[in-house]
N, C-alpha and C positions, 0 to 999 in steps of 0.2 A: 873622475872621482866618484866612488860609489855613494849611494844614498846613506849607507851605514856610516861611512867616514864623515859625511856631511853632518849627519845627526850627532855623532860623537863630538865633532868640533863645536857645534852649536851648544851642546850640553855643557862642554867645558867653558865656553864663553859665558853661558848663563851662570855657571857656578862662580866665575870670576866677577861678573857684574854683581851678583848677589853679595859676594864678600865685600866689594867696594861700597855697595849700598849700606850694608851693616856697619862698616867703618864710619861712613858719613852720618848715619843715624846716631852714633855715639859721640860725634864731634861737637864740642861745646859751642864752637863758632856757628855751626848750622842751627843748633838749638836756639841760640841768641837771635839769629836772623829770622827764624820761623816765628819766634815770639814777637819780634818787632813787626813782622808782616801781619800777624794776627791782631796785634794792638792797633796798628795803623788802619787795617780794614774795619775794625770795630769803631774806631774814631770816625772814619769816613761814613759809616752807616749812621752813627749817632748824629752827625751834622748833615746827613743827606748830601754828601759830596762824592763826586766820581774821581777816578784817577786823573782825568784831564783837569778837573777843577784844582786838584792839589798841585799838579805840575804848573798850571797857569799861575797859581799863587807863588810858587817857589821860583819858577824860571819861565816867565812869559815868552822870552825869545825862543825857547825850545819849541813851544807849541806853534808859534807864528811861523817858524821855519818848516815844520812838518805839515802844516795845513795850507801851504801855499798852493797855487793852482798847478801843481806838477803831479804826474802819475807816479806810481811806485818805482818806475824806472828812471825818474828824474827828468823826464821829458814833459814840456808843457802840454796841457790838454788841447786837443785840436778844436778849432772853431766849428760851431754848428753851421752847416750850410743848408739852406732851404731852396729847393728847386720846385718849379711848377710847370708841368707839361701843358702847353697851350692847346694841344689837340684834345686831350682828355680831361684837363682840369685837375689831374691827380697831383698831389703834393708829396714830396719826399724830403725828409729831414735826415741828414747824415753828418757824421764827423770824419768820414773817410770815403775814398772813391771806390771802395770795394762793396758797396751796397748793391743788393741784387737788382732792384728795379732800376737804379741809376745806371748800372752796367748794361742792362737790357736796352735802355733808352739810347745809350751811347753806341751800342751795336746797331740799333735800328736807324737812328737819326744822325749819328756822327758826334764825336766828342765836342767839337767847336759849337755845334748847334745846341747841344744840351747845356754847355757852359753858359750860353746866352740865356738860358731859362732860370739862371740863378736869381732868386727873388731877393734874398738878403743873407748876410752872414752875422752870426751872433757870437760874441766872445765867450 
């Protein structure tokens, strides 16, 4: 496909999107929702409240569910492991085994030895 063809297609898509946008701008439902949003934001500013505060007030379960100790992928956060090299006194804190210094230690001293250097694990 030539660049001219691509350009013409994109220009046509832009025209279609502009027409859709114009239709939406004239839609009374959109106008009502935008007015509601503006009024809500003004009210939040007046009472110095954030969106999270409003959600907590209206639906506390929703915030509790989203602020649990899970990552965005839904997997629990890994525990922090703290290792101390007895030879050098160097300390490494990591949540995964792919940490550069920890990998170097495992290559040099062996994985079992390095796992023996685990000082503590924090939730």
